[in-house]
C-alpha positions, 0 to 999 in steps of 0.5 A: 374527711378523716378525723381522730375519732374515725381512725380510732373506730376504724382501728377498733373494728381491725383489732376485734377478734385479736385475742388468743387462748392459752395453748397446750404444751408441745415443745418444738412440735409442728401443728397446723403450721405452727411451733409451740415454744412454751405453753404460755405463748402463742404458737410460733411460725412453723418455718421460723428457723428457715431462711429462704434467701432471695437470690437477687437480694443476696447477689447485691450484698457484699460477701462480708455483709452477707456473712454478718447477716447469716451469722446474726440469723444463727444467734438470734435463733439461739436467743429465741430457743433460750428466750422464746418470749423475747420481743427483740429477738423475734423483731431482729429475726424479721429484720434479718429475713427482710434483709436477705429478701425472705419476705414471707419469713420477715412478715411471720416474724413481725406478726409474732412480735405483735402477738407478744407485744401488741402495743409496739408501734415499730412492729406495725411500721415494719409490717406496714412498710413491708406490705407497701414496698416489698409485697405490694399489699396496700390494703394491709399496709394501710391497716398496719399504718393506722395501728401504728398511729394508735398504739403507744409510740414516740413522736417521730414514729407517729409522724412517720406513720402519718407521713407514709400513710398519706404517701400510700393514699396519694401514690399507691391508691387511685381511688383514695388519693383525697385521703392523703390530705385528710390524714395529714390534717389528722396528724397536724392536729394531733402532734405537737411537733407537726412541722414536717406534716404541715410542709408536706400538706402545704406542697401537696395542696399547692400541687392540687390547686388548693391554694387557700389551704396551701397558703394556711399550711405554709403559714403554720409551717413558717410560724414554727420555722420562720428562717426557711427562705424557700418556704417564704418563696413558695408562699409568695408564689402561691399568694401571687397565683391566688390574685390571678 
């Protein structure tokens, strides 16, 4: 069973070697597939100014929305040239590229935001979602969800990270399905506002035939949400099955 200490240790191993040295000042020159924007910043992706739109993705966008994204892309590039250390600008650059199907470009931009500000949970969440849903690199998605859980962030962000990581284990890893409930247990123990995680854990435990655990999850959920009639009905069914 996973626990908080195990997750912390795992994330520590993932983050070893994450530091970088100061870089020599070479304004807007390409070297080793990177661009140096300012001497005190890590090199940026060489092709950050390029927008490699995916034709299929673009074809599904209304013309007005497509123009909006392209205009925003031009504006965010101006912001980066003026403020190369802007976390928001690099984050938005990744978002726009993702909207237009440039997933490699989005990945590079969001990885760079992680270098500029390592403790931003939203960066790790965006990367995790990109890896899980667009690039189908589930190993990388797992790493980013774990990082999102560990860095500073809000309650809703952490809850979402626990939920999405548990779904990744349950539906995308044939050999890690059992970890889905494990990570939900960690989230339930760690987070004060854990009703969503309790509901999900109860449903999955019930589906897996873990009736005693399902009962416990549902009871805890109903303690926080006593007016949820469907949860009451589910709990009654679970208890009926336990008597058979």
